[in-house]
Each structure stands twice: as structure tokens, then as C-alpha cells.
C-alpha positions, 0 to 999 in steps of 0.5 A: 812218129811211130806212134802217131803212125799207129794212131793213124792206122789203127783209125783206119782200120777201125773206120774200116771195120765200123763200115764193115759192120754197118754194112753187115747190118744192113744185108742181115735187115735186108736194107742194103739195097738203095730204093728207086726214088731217093728222098731228100732232106731231113726226114723225122725218121732221119733225125731220130737216127742222127740223134741216137746216133750222138746219143751212142756215140757218147756212150762209147766215149764215156765207155772209153773213158770209164775204161782207161779211167777207172779212178780218174779226174772225170766225175760221171765219166770214171769207174762204176758210174761212167759204165753204168752212163755207157750201158744206158747210152748203149742200150738206148743206141742198140734199141733205137737203132733196131727199132728204126731198122725194123719199121724201115720200108725202104733202103738207103735213100728212101728217108728212113734213117736205115744208115743212121739206124744201122750205126746207132746199132754198131756203136750202141753194141760197142758202148755196151761191150765197153760198159761191161769191161768197165764195169768188170774192171771197177769190180776187180779195183775198189774206188778210192774215197775222196 
């Protein structure tokens, strides 16, 4: 019971911190204020932001797997190769999220995908940190030959 409560509390804290970081990125890039008319539906930039979000989330997941299971059962998600994949996915998230924020000409509701871009930027940074930790850990522990 205590472990379940700790996991739920940790997930809530992580969600609040993630939301705060996304808001911080939007404020720093001066895209936090909504624009006048709201654009509905899927625009090309929103689709771009969603795809980059998915890539960044995959990078975070693979980074966590590479960090927690350095010599685990998962071939591509363990050890040094998993860290490299997480590094590339995180880099894609950071670059594309930053690029989307740089070319956006409005805030939330403008159809530019700024919220998704900020999310991709933050998730990409998280994936980069996880991959760096996994790479450092894989250097300390040599991989087993199978």
C-alpha cells in the first residue's frame, strides 16, 4: 500500500513539474498568452508537434530502460545502444521543439502547436539527461558477452 501511494504521489509530482517546465518554456519564448481567434482542428504544425512529442516520449522511455536495465533482456533498450537511441530521440525532440517555438507566430490556440513544441522540448531535455546518465553507467559497468 505504501509503495502504491508513493508511486501515485511521485507521478503527480512529476506531472506538476512537467507542466511547470512547459509553462516556463512558453513564458521564456513569449508564447504563453493565447491569441485572439482560436484555430480548431489539426494544422500541419500541430501534427509536427505531436510527432515530435511521440519521438521525445519514446526517447524518455528508452532512456529509462537503458538506465534501469543496463544489461537487461531488451536488446535495443539496454546498455549503451539504448542510451544512444535515447540521445538521438532527445536531440530530435529538443531541436524540433525549439524550431517550432522559434517559427511560431502566436500562442496557444493559434494552430502553431506551441504547447506540443514546448512539451517536446522539455521531454527531449529529459531524454538527453537520461541518455547521458545511462552512458555514464554503461562505461562503469562493462556489458556481458552472450
